[in-house]
N, C-alpha and C positions, 0 to 999 in steps of 0.2 A: 133919695129917701122920699117917700110919700108922707107928707105931713097931715094931709086931710084924710085921716083914716077913720072910717065909721067903726065903732066898736059894738060888740054885742053885750047885753047885760049878763051878769053872773048867773042869772036864773035860766039862761038859754038851755034848751034840751038838745039831745043828739038829733032828734027828728027835725027840729027847727033849723039846726045848722046844715043838715043834709039838704033841706029845701033851699037854704040860702046859697050853699055851694052850687046847687044845680042851676041857679039863675044864670050864671056866667062862667064860662070856661077859664076866664082869667083870674078868678078868685082861688087862691092857693093857700090863704092863711086867714083864719078868723081870730080876731083879737077880742078877748073878753075883759071887761073892766068891772070893778065893784067900788062903789063910793068914789068914783073918779080916779081910781088907781088901777094899774095893770094887775090882772088876776091870773091870766094864762092865755095861751094861744093854741089853736088846733088847726090841723090840715084835714082835707077830705078823708085821708086814710084813717085818722082818729075816729071819725064818725061813720065808718063803713058799715056795711050791712050786719055785722056781728053784734053791734051794740044796740040795745033796746031803744026805740025812738023816744020814750018818755024819760030816759035816764038823764040826769044833769050832765051837760057836756063837759064840765070841768072834772068830773069823775073819770073820764076816759082820756083826758089830756095827758100827753107824755111830757116829761121834763125836757124843755128845750132852752137853749141859752137865750139871753137877751143881750142887746148891745147898749153900751152907754153912749150918751151924746158926745163925750170927749174922746172916744176911742179913735185911733188912727183909721183912716178910710181903708187902707189895705187889709187891716185885721178884720174889720167888719165885712169887707168883700169876701175874704177867705171863709169866714164863718157862715155867711149867707150861701155861698156856693156849696158848702158841705151840708146845708140844712135841707130837710124835707120841705118841698115847696119853694125853695130858693128865696125865702123871705124870713126876716126876723124882726121882732119888735125892738124899738129903741126906747129904753126906759131909764129914767134918771134915778139917782140914789134915794129919792123920796117916793119912788114907785109911779111917778107920773109918766104916762105914755106920750112920747114926742112924735112918733110915727112908725113907719115900717120901712126898713131898708130892703130893697128888692134887686135881684140881679136877673136880667132877662136876656134872651138871645137877640132881641131887637135893639141894636145899638143906636138907632135913630134918635132915641130919647135919652141916651146916656148923659147924665149930668144936666138934663134940660127939663123944663116943664113941657107938657104936651102942647106944642104950638106949631103952626104951619111953616115957620121959617127957621133956618139954621142959626139965625142971629138971636134966638131966644134963650141960648144957654146961659147959665149963671155960674 
């Protein structure tokens, strides 16, 4: 799980998210928060060329599941693998965002923080 997740404000537009996604090919999920609480999440597909650039991004967000912090890891993994973008937000019962659970093809960092040694796993 990535705990240091930058979120976008609830006022973000489709065009702003398109630009944000274009910065890096590794960005597969944008998390939107309002008043410090999870408001929604979007993938690059959600803000594709069909949506007007000035439209509020949350208006085009699809319903996607969130994960609870206490959920069994195997359940979270299975939900993330099935999700568009292979990432899902981890949100508690009060709506607070804890991070994003991601499944990638690069197992070098599985259960580890990005660090140069194999001894950095937690």
